[in-house]
C-alpha positions as CSV (number, residue, x, y, z in Angstrom):
1,M,-13.3,-20.3,33.5
2,P,-11.4,-20.9,30.3
3,N,-13.4,-21.9,27.1
4,I,-13.3,-25.7,27.1
5,T,-14.7,-26.1,23.6
6,G,-12.2,-28.2,21.6
7,W,-10.4,-29.9,24.5
8,P,-11.3,-33.5,23.5
9,G,-9.6,-33.0,20.1
10,A,-6.4,-31.6,21.7
11,L,-6.4,-34.4,24.2
12,I,-6.7,-37.1,21.6
13,K,-4.0,-35.6,19.3
14,W,-1.6,-35.6,22.3
15,Y,-2.5,-39.2,23.2
16,E,-1.9,-40.4,19.6
17,T,1.5,-38.9,19.7
18,Y,2.7,-39.7,23.2
19,K,0.8,-42.8,24.4
20,R,2.8,-45.6,26.0
21,D,3.2,-48.8,24.2
22,L,1.4,-51.3,26.5
23,P,0.5,-54.9,25.6
24,W,-3.2,-54.6,26.2
25,R,-3.4,-51.7,23.7
26,H,-2.6,-54.2,20.9
27,T,-5.8,-56.2,21.3
28,G,-9.5,-55.8,20.8
29,D,-10.3,-59.0,22.7
30,P,-12.6,-58.1,25.5
31,Y,-11.3,-61.0,27.7
32,K,-7.7,-59.6,27.5
33,I,-8.9,-56.1,28.0
34,W,-10.9,-57.2,31.1
35,I,-7.9,-59.0,32.6
36,S,-5.7,-55.9,32.1
37,E,-8.3,-53.5,33.6
38,I,-8.8,-55.7,36.7
39,M,-5.0,-56.0,37.2
40,L,-4.5,-52.2,36.8
41,Q,-6.9,-51.4,39.7
42,Q,-4.7,-50.1,42.5
43,T,-1.6,-51.5,40.9
44,R,1.2,-49.7,38.9
45,V,1.4,-50.3,35.2
46,D,5.1,-51.4,35.4
47,A,4.1,-54.1,38.0
48,V,1.2,-55.3,35.9
49,I,2.9,-56.0,32.5
50,A,4.7,-59.2,33.5
51,Y,1.7,-60.5,35.4
52,Y,-0.6,-59.8,32.5
53,R,1.6,-61.8,30.1
54,R,2.0,-64.7,32.5
55,F,-1.7,-64.8,33.4
56,L,-2.7,-65.0,29.7
57,Q,-0.2,-67.7,29.1
58,A,-1.7,-69.7,31.9
59,F,-5.3,-68.9,31.1
60,P,-5.5,-67.8,27.4
61,T,-9.3,-67.9,27.2
62,V,-12.2,-67.3,29.5
63,H,-13.0,-71.0,29.3
64,A,-9.4,-71.8,30.5
65,L,-9.8,-69.4,33.4
66,A,-13.3,-70.8,34.3
67,S,-12.1,-74.4,34.4
68,A,-9.0,-73.7,36.5
69,P,-9.0,-74.5,40.3
70,E,-9.3,-71.4,42.5
71,E,-5.9,-72.2,44.1
72,T,-4.2,-72.2,40.7
73,V,-5.8,-68.8,39.9
74,L,-4.7,-67.3,43.2
75,K,-1.2,-68.7,42.7
76,A,-1.0,-66.9,39.3
77,W,-2.1,-63.7,41.1
78,E,0.4,-64.1,43.9
79,G,2.2,-60.8,44.6
80,L,-0.4,-58.6,42.9
81,G,-2.4,-58.1,46.1
82,Y,-6.1,-57.3,46.5
83,Y,-6.9,-60.9,46.0
84,S,-10.6,-60.4,45.8
85,R,-9.9,-59.2,42.3
86,A,-8.7,-62.7,41.3
87,R,-11.6,-64.5,43.1
88,N,-14.1,-62.2,41.3
89,L,-12.3,-62.8,37.9
90,H,-12.7,-66.5,38.5
91,K,-16.4,-66.2,39.4
92,A,-17.2,-64.0,36.4
93,A,-15.3,-66.3,34.1
94,K,-17.4,-69.2,35.2
95,I,-20.6,-67.2,34.5
96,I,-19.4,-66.2,31.0
97,S,-18.2,-69.7,30.2
98,A,-21.2,-71.6,31.5
99,S,-24.2,-69.2,31.3
100,L,-23.1,-67.1,28.3
101,S,-21.4,-69.8,26.3
102,G,-18.1,-67.9,26.4
103,T,-19.6,-64.8,24.7
104,F,-18.4,-61.7,26.5
105,P,-21.2,-59.2,27.4
106,A,-20.9,-56.2,25.0
107,T,-22.6,-53.4,26.9
108,F,-22.1,-51.4,30.0
109,E,-25.4,-52.6,31.5
110,E,-24.6,-56.3,31.0
111,L,-21.0,-56.0,32.0
112,I,-21.8,-54.4,35.4
113,K,-23.8,-57.4,36.4
114,L,-20.7,-59.6,36.6
115,P,-18.8,-60.1,39.9
116,G,-16.0,-57.6,40.4
117,I,-17.0,-55.2,37.6
118,G,-18.1,-51.8,38.8
119,D,-18.9,-48.6,36.9
120,Y,-15.3,-47.8,35.8
121,T,-14.4,-51.3,34.6
122,A,-17.7,-51.8,32.8
123,G,-17.2,-48.4,31.1
124,A,-13.6,-49.3,30.1
125,I,-14.4,-52.7,28.6
126,A,-17.6,-51.4,26.9
127,S,-15.8,-48.5,25.3
128,I,-12.4,-50.0,24.5
129,A,-13.5,-53.5,23.3
130,F,-17.0,-52.6,21.9
131,G,-16.9,-48.9,21.2
132,E,-19.9,-48.1,23.3
133,A,-20.2,-44.3,24.0
134,V,-19.9,-44.5,27.8
135,P,-17.3,-42.9,30.1
136,A,-14.8,-44.8,32.1
137,I,-14.2,-42.8,35.3
138,D,-11.3,-43.9,37.4
139,G,-9.1,-41.8,39.8
140,N,-7.1,-40.4,36.9
141,V,-10.2,-39.3,35.0
142,K,-11.7,-37.7,38.2
143,R,-8.5,-35.7,38.7
144,V,-8.2,-34.5,35.1
145,T,-11.9,-33.6,34.9
146,S,-11.9,-31.8,38.2
147,R,-9.0,-29.7,37.2
148,I,-10.3,-28.9,33.7
149,L,-13.7,-27.9,35.0
150,G,-12.4,-26.3,38.3
151,L,-14.6,-28.5,40.5
152,R,-13.8,-27.5,44.1
153,E,-16.4,-29.6,45.9
154,N,-15.9,-33.2,47.2
155,I,-15.3,-35.1,44.0
156,N,-17.1,-38.2,45.3
157,Q,-20.4,-36.5,46.1
158,P,-23.1,-38.0,43.9
159,S,-24.1,-34.7,42.4
160,V,-20.5,-33.9,41.4
161,M,-20.0,-37.4,39.9
162,R,-23.2,-36.9,37.9
163,D,-21.8,-33.6,36.5
164,I,-18.5,-35.3,35.6
165,R,-20.3,-38.2,33.9
166,Q,-22.5,-35.8,31.9
167,T,-19.6,-33.6,30.9
168,L,-17.7,-36.5,29.6
169,M,-20.7,-37.9,27.7
170,D,-21.2,-34.5,26.1
171,A,-17.5,-34.1,25.2
172,M,-17.0,-37.6,23.8
173,P,-16.3,-37.4,20.1
174,R,-18.6,-39.6,18.0
175,G,-17.0,-43.0,17.3
176,K,-14.0,-42.3,19.5
177,A,-15.1,-43.6,22.9
178,S,-12.2,-45.9,23.2
179,T,-9.5,-43.3,22.3
180,F,-11.2,-40.6,24.3
181,N,-11.4,-42.7,27.5
182,Q,-7.8,-44.0,27.2
183,S,-6.6,-40.4,26.5
184,L,-8.0,-39.2,29.8
185,M,-6.6,-42.1,31.7
186,E,-3.1,-41.6,30.1
187,L,-3.1,-37.9,30.8
188,G,-3.9,-38.5,34.4
189,A,-1.2,-41.2,34.7
190,M,1.6,-39.3,32.9
191,I,0.9,-35.5,33.1
192,C,-2.0,-34.6,35.3
193,I,-0.5,-36.5,38.3
194,P,-1.7,-36.1,41.9
195,R,1.2,-34.0,43.2
196,S,3.2,-31.4,41.2
197,P,1.3,-31.9,37.9
198,R,3.4,-31.4,34.8
199,C,1.3,-28.5,33.5
200,N,4.2,-27.4,31.2
201,A,3.8,-30.6,29.2
202,C,0.0,-30.7,29.2
203,P,-2.0,-30.2,26.0
204,L,-5.0,-28.8,27.9
205,T,-3.6,-25.8,29.8
206,R,-5.5,-23.3,27.6
207,F,-8.7,-25.1,28.5
208,C,-8.0,-25.8,32.2
209,D,-9.7,-23.8,35.0
210,A,-7.3,-25.1,37.7
211,Y,-4.2,-24.0,35.6
212,A,-5.7,-20.6,35.1
213,A,-6.4,-20.3,38.9
214,G,-3.1,-21.8,39.9
215,D,-4.6,-24.4,42.2
216,A,-4.2,-27.6,40.3
217,D,-2.2,-29.1,43.1
218,S,-5.1,-28.9,45.5
219,L,-7.6,-30.6,43.2
220,P,-9.5,-32.9,43.3
221,V,-11.1,-32.2,46.7
222,M,-11.6,-35.4,48.7
223,E,-12.4,-36.3,52.3
224,P,-9.2,-37.1,54.2
225,K,-8.5,-40.8,54.6
226,K,-8.4,-42.3,58.0
227,P,-4.9,-43.6,58.9
228,P,-4.6,-47.4,58.8
229,L,-4.9,-49.3,62.1
230,E,-1.6,-50.8,63.3
231,I,-1.9,-54.4,64.6
232,A,0.8,-56.4,66.3
233,V,0.8,-60.0,64.8
234,A,2.8,-63.0,65.8
235,V,3.5,-65.0,62.6
236,C,4.1,-68.5,64.0
237,L,6.3,-70.8,62.0
238,M,5.3,-74.2,63.4
239,T,7.5,-77.0,62.1
240,Y,7.3,-80.7,62.5
241,H,10.4,-82.4,61.1
242,D,10.6,-81.1,57.5
243,N,7.0,-79.8,57.4
244,I,5.4,-76.6,58.4
245,L,1.8,-75.8,59.4
246,L,-0.2,-73.7,57.0
247,F,-3.7,-72.3,57.3
248,K,-6.1,-71.6,54.5
249,R,-7.7,-68.2,55.3
250,Q,-11.5,-68.3,55.8
251,E,-11.7,-64.7,56.7
252,R,-12.7,-62.1,54.1
253,M,-9.2,-60.5,54.0
254,L,-6.8,-62.8,52.1
255,H,-9.6,-65.4,51.7
256,G,-8.5,-68.6,50.1
257,L,-4.8,-67.9,50.5
258,Y,-2.4,-69.8,52.8
259,V,-0.7,-68.2,55.7
260,F,1.3,-69.3,58.7
261,G,-0.2,-69.4,62.2
262,L,-1.3,-65.8,62.9
263,A,-2.0,-64.6,66.4
264,E,-3.1,-60.9,66.5
265,D,-2.3,-58.8,69.5
266,A,0.0,-61.6,70.8
267,P,3.4,-60.5,69.6
268,T,5.5,-62.2,72.3
269,P,6.5,-65.9,72.3
270,G,4.6,-66.4,75.6
271,D,1.5,-64.7,74.3
272,A,1.6,-66.9,71.1
273,L,2.2,-70.1,73.1
274,A,-0.8,-69.3,75.3
275,Y,-3.0,-68.6,72.2
276,W,-2.1,-71.9,70.4
277,A,-2.4,-73.9,73.7
278,E,-6.1,-72.7,73.8
279,C,-6.4,-74.1,70.3
280,G,-5.1,-77.5,71.4
281,L,-1.5,-77.3,70.0
282,K,1.5,-78.3,72.0
283,L,4.5,-76.2,71.0
284,R,8.1,-75.5,72.0
285,Y,9.5,-72.0,71.3
286,L,12.8,-72.2,69.3
287,G,13.6,-68.7,68.4
288,D,12.9,-65.3,66.9
289,M,13.1,-65.2,63.0
290,G,12.9,-61.4,62.6
291,D,10.3,-58.7,61.9
292,A,8.2,-57.8,58.9
293,R,5.7,-55.2,58.1
294,H,2.8,-55.1,55.6
295,V,0.5,-52.2,54.8
296,F,-3.0,-53.1,53.7
297,T,-5.6,-50.4,52.7
298,H,-7.1,-50.1,56.2
299,R,-4.6,-51.7,58.5
300,I,-0.9,-52.4,59.0
301,W,0.5,-55.7,60.2
302,E,3.5,-55.2,62.4
303,M,4.8,-58.8,62.4
304,K,7.1,-60.8,64.7
305,L,8.3,-64.0,63.0
306,L,8.5,-66.7,65.7
307,H,9.7,-70.3,65.2
308,F,8.0,-73.1,67.2
309,Q,8.3,-76.8,67.2
310,L,5.2,-78.9,67.1
311,L,5.6,-81.5,69.9
312,S,2.8,-83.7,68.4
313,L,0.9,-83.8,65.2
314,P,-2.3,-81.7,65.2
315,D,-5.4,-84.1,65.1
316,D,-7.7,-84.3,62.1
317,A,-10.4,-82.2,64.0
318,F,-7.9,-79.3,64.4
319,L,-6.8,-79.5,60.7
320,Q,-10.4,-79.6,59.5
321,Q,-11.6,-76.8,61.8
322,H,-8.8,-74.4,60.9
323,G,-8.4,-75.4,57.2
324,A,-4.8,-76.4,58.1
325,L,-2.3,-78.7,56.6
326,L,1.3,-79.8,57.2
327,A,3.2,-78.7,54.1
328,N,6.6,-79.9,52.8
329,R,9.0,-77.6,51.0
330,E,7.5,-78.3,47.5
331,Q,4.0,-77.6,48.7
332,L,5.0,-74.4,50.4
333,K,6.5,-73.2,47.1
334,A,3.4,-74.3,45.1
335,L,0.6,-73.0,47.3
336,P,-0.7,-69.4,47.0
337,L,0.6,-67.2,49.8
338,P,-0.1,-63.4,50.1
339,T,2.7,-60.8,49.8
340,A,2.2,-60.2,53.5
341,M,3.8,-63.6,54.1
342,K,6.8,-63.0,51.9
343,A,9.4,-62.6,54.6
344,A,7.8,-65.4,56.7
345,K,7.9,-67.7,53.6
346,Q,11.6,-67.0,53.1
347,A,12.3,-67.8,56.8
348,A,10.2,-71.0,56.6
349,L,12.1,-72.2,53.5
350,Q,15.3,-71.9,55.6
351,L,13.7,-74.0,58.3
352,I,12.4,-76.9,56.2
């Protein structure tokens, strides 16, 4: 194994020369850093930048976010996906605003108590906003560290994670927690990438066990992911004159967002008609509006967009039970819909 003494200094020197100019790197405000870290979870940097700026314009302070209706927050998040992030942001903002008088928790131990903040996010905010000497271990950091140290066991085993955390704590230069953590993240994002790492541009090759062994491409070791489950879904665009029926999701997935009538495992018009008849709706099938596909983390929706005419208005009991409403064109544009409904929304706007 190469001698790894001195690698933090080489890493930080590289970062200070080559780091990207990103908007959240121009602030020490823990609120703004928190927003950026939540948005960056499972989302590309280039997709986040515009959302980050718009979100802060809409909710410039934690009090503004806390006082906003949930639908407004979800609408501002529309298109970013993983909407539980937005709901947890909203919940945490209310706690900070009401219970903590707007003062952001300044330590890892206090931050991790807030909804939606796990070990990584707590470490990132604590180190970047408050300088606390604590690691921030995301997927990029796991990958970089596993290659430097030559860790060839499952990276997510508790014993391996403890070793990584301790290694980073020992390596962290005094007073440079923020720069050190961001340097690791940046190297993982730009150079030490998952496939075909750019070792020729890496400042740490002389310290890296995986580079010396020639197996960087195979690290980190992780359990293979199960393929997502494919589900056939009829997306039913049910119109009544110039209105369309929307449903506010009560299920955990896409909770609080509005969708069109969804009938899983009922992809044909006949199947969908039978499904909605059991729910008490009288419909007439008017035509096929095309297909759409959306990949979630654990499932894939293979969607058939079907247009139906409501032959009579749903009664109040149905609307209340299903969290449904008849929306006009302006409401359809204003309400928060998930990305999965993008093609269906475009079709619906043509209909009404």
